[in-house]
N, C-alpha and C positions, 0 to 999 in steps of 0.2 A: 365256132370253137367254142367247147362247152366251158363251163366253170371248173369242171374236173380236168380237161386238157389244159387249161390256162396255169392252173394250179401247179399242174405236174409236170413241167417242160422236162425236167430232168429225168424221165422215163428213159431206162437203156432197153428194155423189152416188157411188153405187156399182153395180157389176156384178159378177156372179159367173159364172165359166165352170168346170164340172166336166167333168174329164178322166180318167175312170178313178181311180186312187187319189190323182191329184193334182187340186187345187181351186185356181185362180187369182182373187184379188180385186182390183179394179181399184177405187180409193177416190179421189175428189176430195177434198181436205182444205184446210185454210186455215193460212196462217202466222199469225205473232203480229200482223203487219203488215195482214193482211186478204186477202192475195194468196191464190192456189190455187196448188196443185200436185198430183201424182198420184203414189199409190203402187201398186205392183204386188207383190202378195205372193202367192207360190207356197207352197201346204200340202200337203204329201205324208203319205199314211196309212202306218204300218207296223204290222204285226201280230205282237206278242211271241211267244214259243215256248208260253206259257199261254192264249192267246187273246186276251190283251187287247191294245190297240192304242195307239200314240200317234202325234203328227204333229211334223214338223219344217218349219218355217216359214222361208223366205226373203225378204226385201223390197228392192224397189228403189225409190229415192224420183227423182222426175223431174220437174226444175223447169221452167217455161215458156221460160228461153232455152236450154234444150236441146232442146224439141220436135221443132222442124223436122229439125235433123241426126240425132237419134234416128229421126225416123220415116223418113227418106231411108235411113238404115243397116238398119234393121229391114225396109223394103220390097225394098231390095237385096239382102239375105242371105235373104229367103224366098221371092224371084223366084228366085236362084240355087239354091237347094235344090229347088225344083220343076222348074227348066230342067234340071237336072242327073238327077234321080230321081225325078222324079214325083211324083204324088200319092199314091201307094200305099206305106203304112207298111211299111219292111223294119227288121226288129229281131230279134234272136237270139230272143226270145220267138215271134215271129209264125213265123220259119222253122220253129223245132220244132213249132209247131201245125200248120204248113202240112206239113211231113214225116208228122206223125201221121196227118194226115186223107188225105195221098197213099197212105200203106200201107194204110188202110182202103178208100180207092178201088180200089187195085190188087186188092183180094180180088173185086171185083165185076166183072161183065162190062162192057166199055166197047164202046158201039157208034161207028162212024165219025162220026156225028152229034154225039154227045157231045164226043167229042176235038176235032172241027172246031169246035164251038161255043166250048169252052174256049180253043183257039188264038187264035180271033178277038178274045177279049175280052182276052187276054194282049197282043195285037199294037196295041191300039189306042194311038195317040200323041195326046197331050194337045195337041200343037200344031197337030192338025187339026181339033180341035173348035172 
């Protein structure tokens, strides 16, 4: 049994989302009065210089009286991000990886079909799907 499981024995219902170095835990818990609430825990793995690792955890408590407004705002924010920036991940790390791949590809001969194929993927609009 992990430390996380030992700490949180009062879980009623749980789901886990693993996303790279981050793991998100969604846990339904019970109040002392017997009502339910939700905790969302983000656990991020960090590697120390000696190769060992540690986790940093952040927790949000979400109570029923806030569900409706929380859901509306979360939906509005995620829709806004997708509408403004699409679903493709844009980050400094990904840009560096892309640049490295681009340098590698530049050393290979490109055919017109390769270029056309790549452009057509780049130009896809999610609004058209």
